[in-house]
C-alpha positions in Angstrom: 9.3 -34.2 -12.3 8.2 -31.5 -14.7 6.8 -28.1 -13.7 3.2 -29.2 -14.0 3.7 -32.3 -11.8 5.6 -30.3 -9.3 2.8 -27.7 -9.3 0.1 -30.4 -8.8 2.1 -32.0 -6.0 2.7 -28.6 -4.4 -1.0 -27.7 -4.7 -2.0 -31.0 -3.0 0.7 -30.6 -0.3 -0.4 -27.1 0.4 -4.1 -28.1 0.7 -3.1 -31.0 3.0 -1.2 -28.8 5.4 -3.1 -25.5 5.2 -6.6 -26.8 4.4 -8.6 -26.6 1.2 -10.4 -23.4 2.2 -7.1 -21.4 2.8 -5.6 -22.5 -0.5 -8.8 -22.0 -2.5 -9.1 -18.4 -1.0 -5.4 -17.7 -1.9 -6.0 -18.8 -5.5 -9.3 -17.0 -5.8 -7.6 -13.8 -4.6 -4.7 -14.1 -7.0 -4.6 -11.6 -9.9 -2.3 -11.0 -12.8 0.1 -9.2 -10.5 0.5 -11.7 -7.7 -0.4 -15.0 -9.5 3.3 -15.6 -10.4 4.3 -15.6 -6.7 1.5 -17.9 -5.9 2.7 -20.2 -8.6 6.3 -20.0 -7.5 5.4 -20.7 -3.9 3.2 -23.7 -4.9 5.8 -25.2 -7.2 9.0 -24.6 -5.2 8.0 -24.3 -1.6 5.1 -26.8 -1.6 6.1 -29.0 -4.5 9.9 -29.2 -4.3 10.6 -28.6 -0.6 7.5 -30.0 1.1 7.5 -32.7 -1.6 10.9 -34.0 -0.4 10.1 -37.0 1.8 13.3 -36.7 3.8 11.4 -34.8 6.6 7.8 -35.7 7.4 5.2 -33.0 7.4 5.1 -32.9 11.2 8.8 -32.1 11.4 8.6 -29.5 8.7 5.7 -27.8 10.6 7.8 -27.7 13.7 10.7 -26.1 11.8 8.3 -23.6 10.3 6.9 -22.6 13.6 10.4 -21.9 14.9 11.5 -19.9 11.8 8.3 -17.9 11.5 8.5 -17.0 15.2 12.1 -15.9 14.9 11.2 -13.7 11.9 8.1 -12.2 13.5 6.0 -13.3 10.7 2.8 -13.4 12.7 0.3 -13.9 9.9 2.2 -16.8 8.5 2.8 -18.2 12.0 -1.0 -18.3 12.6 -1.5 -20.1 9.2 1.2 -22.6 10.1 0.0 -23.2 13.6 -3.2 -24.5 12.1 -1.2 -26.5 9.6 1.0 -28.0 12.3 -2.1 -29.2 14.2 -3.3 -30.8 10.9 0.1 -32.5 10.6 -0.2 -34.0 14.1 1.8 -31.5 16.1 0.2 -31.3 19.6 -0.5 -28.1 21.5 2.2 -29.2 24.0 4.7 -29.5 21.2 3.7 -26.1 19.8 4.1 -24.6 23.3 7.6 -26.2 23.6 8.7 -24.7 20.3 7.5 -21.3 21.3 9.1 -21.5 24.8 12.4 -22.4 23.2 12.0 -19.6 20.6 11.3 -17.2 23.5 14.6 -17.9 25.0 16.7 -17.8 21.8 14.8 -15.0 20.0 13.6 -12.9 23.0 10.7 -12.9 25.3 8.7 -10.1 23.6 8.9 -12.0 20.4 7.8 -15.2 22.2 4.9 -13.4 23.9 3.7 -12.2 20.5 4.0 -15.7 19.1 2.0 -17.1 22.0 -0.8 -14.6 21.3 -0.9 -15.6 17.6 -0.7 -19.3 18.3 -3.5 -19.1 20.9 -5.8 -17.4 18.5 -4.9 -19.9 15.7 -5.4 -22.9 18.0 -8.9 -21.6 19.0 -9.8 -21.0 15.4 -8.6 -24.5 14.4 -10.6 -26.1 17.3 -13.7 -24.1 16.2 -13.2 -25.2 12.6 -12.9 -28.9 13.7 -16.0 -28.6 16.0 -18.0 -27.2 13.1 -16.9 -30.0 10.7 
C-alpha cells in the first residue's frame, strides 16, 4: 500500500471511529506547523495500525481506553470514549475497563477517567438523539 492509499484508509478509519465532525474539525484547524503531525497520525496510526485487521475496531477501542486512562490523557480519553461507543463498546464495558484501570493505575486516576467518560457518554448520547 502506498502512502496515498494508507492516508485515505487512515482518513476513512479515523472518520468511522471518531466521527466525521471531529475529523473535519481537526483538518480544518491544521496549519502549516501542525499539518505534518495530522498527516502522520492519519497515515500511521489510523491507516497502518487501525488498518491492520488482526484486531477489530471494538477491541482496539477497549485497548485505547485502558492506555489513555493509564497515561492521564483526558482529552484523548473523551474522544475515544465516543469512538468506543461508535465501535460497539457498551457503557458497561467502558465501566469495566475504567474499574480495572482504577485498580492497576490508581483510584485518583480512575476517578478522573470516570468524570471524563461520563461527560463523553452524555455528549455522545446527545449527539445521537439530535441525529
